[in-house]
C-alpha positions as CSV (number, residue, x, y, z in Angstrom):
1,K,7.0,4.3,12.5
2,N,3.5,3.1,11.4
3,T,1.6,5.5,13.5
4,V,-0.6,7.9,11.5
5,I,-0.4,11.3,13.1
6,P,-3.4,13.6,12.6
7,L,-2.5,16.8,11.0
8,D,-4.7,19.0,13.0
9,L,-3.3,22.2,14.3
10,I,-2.9,22.3,18.0
11,F,-2.9,25.4,20.2
12,I,-0.5,25.0,23.2
13,D,-0.3,27.4,26.1
14,V,3.3,28.1,26.8
15,D,3.7,30.4,29.9
16,G,0.5,32.2,29.1
17,H,1.4,32.6,25.4
18,I,-0.6,30.6,22.9
19,E,1.6,28.8,20.3
20,M,0.4,26.9,17.2
21,A,1.9,23.5,16.6
22,L,1.7,20.3,14.6
23,L,2.0,16.9,16.3
24,K,5.2,15.4,14.8
25,D,5.7,12.2,16.8
26,I,4.0,9.9,19.3
27,Q,5.9,7.5,21.4
28,R,4.1,4.7,23.4
29,D,5.2,2.2,25.9
30,P,5.4,-1.1,24.0
31,R,3.8,-3.1,26.9
32,S,1.0,-0.9,28.1
33,N,0.5,1.2,25.0
34,H,0.4,4.3,27.2
35,L,1.7,7.6,25.9
36,V,5.3,8.3,26.8
37,H,6.2,11.3,24.7
38,L,4.6,13.7,22.3
39,E,6.7,15.8,19.9
40,F,5.3,19.1,18.6
41,Q,6.6,21.4,15.9
42,A,5.8,25.1,16.3
43,V,4.4,26.6,13.2
44,S,3.3,29.9,11.8
45,M,0.2,30.1,9.6
46,Q,2.3,32.0,7.0
47,E,5.4,29.8,6.9
48,L,5.8,26.6,4.9
49,V,6.2,23.3,6.7
50,T,7.1,19.9,5.4
51,T,5.5,16.9,6.9
52,T,4.0,13.5,5.9
53,V,0.4,13.0,5.0
54,P,-1.3,9.6,4.7
55,I,-2.6,8.3,1.4
56,R,-6.2,7.3,1.2
57,F,-6.9,4.8,-1.5
58,I,-10.4,5.1,-3.0
59,G,-12.2,3.3,-5.9
60,E,-11.7,-0.2,-7.2
61,S,-9.3,-1.5,-9.8
62,S,-10.9,-3.5,-12.6
63,A,-7.5,-5.2,-13.1
64,V,-8.1,-6.8,-9.7
65,T,-11.8,-7.6,-10.0
66,T,-11.7,-8.7,-13.6
67,Y,-8.2,-10.3,-14.1
68,L,-7.6,-11.3,-10.4
69,G,-4.5,-9.1,-10.3
70,I,-2.7,-8.5,-7.0
71,L,-2.9,-5.0,-5.7
72,S,0.0,-3.6,-3.7
73,H,0.7,-0.1,-2.4
74,P,4.4,0.4,-1.5
75,M,3.8,3.9,-0.3
76,T,1.2,4.7,2.4
77,Q,2.1,8.4,3.0
78,L,3.6,11.3,1.1
79,R,5.8,14.2,2.1
80,V,4.2,17.5,1.4
81,T,5.1,21.2,1.8
82,A,2.4,23.7,2.6
83,R,1.3,26.4,4.9
84,A,0.2,24.7,8.1
85,A,-3.4,25.8,7.5
86,D,-3.4,24.2,4.1
87,L,-2.0,20.8,5.0
88,P,-4.5,18.1,3.8
89,E,-5.7,15.4,6.2
90,A,-5.0,12.8,3.5
91,I,-4.2,12.6,-0.2
92,E,-6.7,10.5,-2.2
93,V,-5.5,8.1,-4.8
94,D,-8.1,6.7,-7.2
95,L,-7.5,3.0,-7.9
96,S,-10.1,2.8,-10.7
97,V,-7.4,4.0,-13.2
98,L,-5.7,0.6,-12.7
99,A,-7.5,-1.2,-15.5
100,E,-4.8,-3.6,-16.8
101,L,-2.4,-6.0,-15.2
102,D,1.1,-4.5,-14.6
103,S,-0.4,-1.0,-14.4
104,N,0.7,1.4,-11.7
105,I,0.1,4.9,-10.3
106,H,3.2,7.1,-9.7
107,V,3.5,10.2,-7.6
108,S,3.7,12.2,-10.9
109,D,0.2,10.9,-11.8
110,L,-1.4,12.8,-9.0
111,P,-3.0,16.1,-9.9
112,E,-1.2,19.3,-8.8
113,S,-2.6,21.2,-5.9
114,E,-2.7,24.9,-5.4
115,T,-2.3,24.6,-1.7
116,Y,0.5,22.0,-1.2
117,T,3.5,20.6,-3.1
118,I,4.5,16.9,-3.0
119,V,8.1,16.5,-2.1
120,D,8.5,12.8,-2.9
121,P,10.2,11.8,-6.2
122,P,7.8,11.8,-9.2
123,D,8.8,8.2,-10.1
124,G,7.7,6.8,-6.7
125,V,5.0,4.1,-7.1
126,L,1.9,4.6,-5.0
127,A,-0.1,1.5,-6.2
128,M,0.4,-1.3,-8.7
129,V,-1.4,-4.4,-10.0
130,Q,0.6,-7.4,-10.7
131,P,-0.6,-10.6,-12.5
132,P,-1.8,-13.4,-10.3
133,K,0.7,-16.1,-9.5
134,E,0.2,-19.2,-11.6
135,I,-0.2,-22.4,-9.7
136,E,0.6,-25.6,-11.5
137,V,-2.1,-28.2,-10.7
138,V,-0.9,-31.7,-10.9
139,E,-3.7,-34.2,-11.3
140,E,-3.2,-37.6,-9.7
141,P,-4.2,-40.5,-11.9
142,S,-7.4,-42.3,-11.0
143,V,-7.3,-45.8,-9.4
144,E,-8.4,-47.4,-12.7
145,A,-5.7,-45.6,-14.7
146,A,-3.0,-46.6,-12.2
147,A,-4.1,-50.3,-12.4
148,E,-4.1,-50.2,-16.2
149,A,-0.6,-48.7,-16.2
150,E,0.7,-51.4,-13.9
151,A,-0.9,-54.2,-16.1
152,A,0.4,-52.8,-19.4
153,P,3.8,-54.1,-20.5
154,A,6.7,-51.7,-20.3
155,E,8.2,-50.4,-23.5
156,G,10.4,-53.1,-25.1
157,E,8.8,-56.0,-23.1
158,R,6.7,-58.6,-24.6
159,P,3.3,-59.2,-23.2
160,A,3.0,-62.2,-20.9
161,E,2.0,-65.3,-22.7
162,P,-1.2,-67.1,-21.6
163,A,-0.5,-70.3,-19.6
């Protein structure tokens, strides 16, 4: 599921009683993209809920700009536990700390929050910079060099004698 679901609290009228909920899932028709189904999770402002929160990458990695490293981010969201009112819209990850090739940012590198707890494993990789792929450039010989190579005698041959 690649749909980013907003984490806004939604108030739903159920038989005249107002319930608080989080949007958990959106299903769309693959052809028309029309909504087919919405799934909500009832929440209490005091109870803890666990849900996914998108990661927002900010800043610029000098390993990418200076050393032409290749930036990848294997994780695009994190699972967090918090009171519904304290769920963040997104968790920011600053890429400017990636100053060297082969550097990375793990879940454990994120600052702790007083309002939510990250549930994902601490060794999860959020972003990494890999060295650029080396491409071997093969230079083709010039026309003159090719002509000289053809005219030169092969190793072990004697040069042609003048007629």
